[in-house]
C-alpha positions, 0 to 999 in steps of 0.5 A: 431318725427323724420323724419323717424318716420313720414315716418313709420306712414304715411307707416302704415296709407297708408297701413291701407287705402289700406286694408279698400279700399280692403275690401270695394271692396270685399263688393261691388263685394258680393252685389247681382246684383238683389234681388229676392223676393218670391211671395205667389201669382200666376204670374198674381196675383203678376202683379196686386198686383205690379201695384196696389203697384206702383200706391198706391205710385203714381209712373208712370207705363211707360210700361209693357213688356210681355216677355212670350206673345211676346215669344208665338207669336214668336212660343217659349215657356216661363213660364210667365215673365213680366217687369214692368217699372215704376218711379218718374221723381223728383227723377229720375231727381236728380239721373241724375243731379248726373250722366246723365248716370243714365238714362240708368238705369231709369225708374226702373224695376221689373221683375215678373217670374215663375220658373221651379218649379212653384214658382212666383218671383219678381226682381229688380236691387240691388240699390247699384249696380245701384249706383256703376254702376253710380258712385253715393254714395250709401248713396245719399238720392235718392239711399236710397229712391229708395232702400226703395221704391223698397223693399216695393213695391216688398213685398207688391206684393209678400204678404210678 
């Protein structure tokens, strides 16, 4: 192979690599920021099921933020909206060991809300988005564990 052939082959390789990178970036951009799961229960029942699903997995509920209750106290109206903050210190620590700034996104959170059509939803940050935000490999074991746990908890709480 002469030097020109090597340059041509290298150029083809780099062009193919750039194409793969662009396609991967496009896939990241299309990943939903928030994963939403429709509940078959009322907002209050969904919250109870959510808390039970979290506790059943031996995760710690840190707080429940009653956004709609706070809105009501401020003289404003907001359909039922509650944020459950919970976590697993061992898993969270592993993520922060990969990038300490991941602590900004931890503990985990699931929002329960009722929409204008009185449908109830659960929503949580897509773990792939979390991984990208904190420059953690989306295939890292803690991210995969987080993804599986969030999916199972939301599905159980929603009754699906």
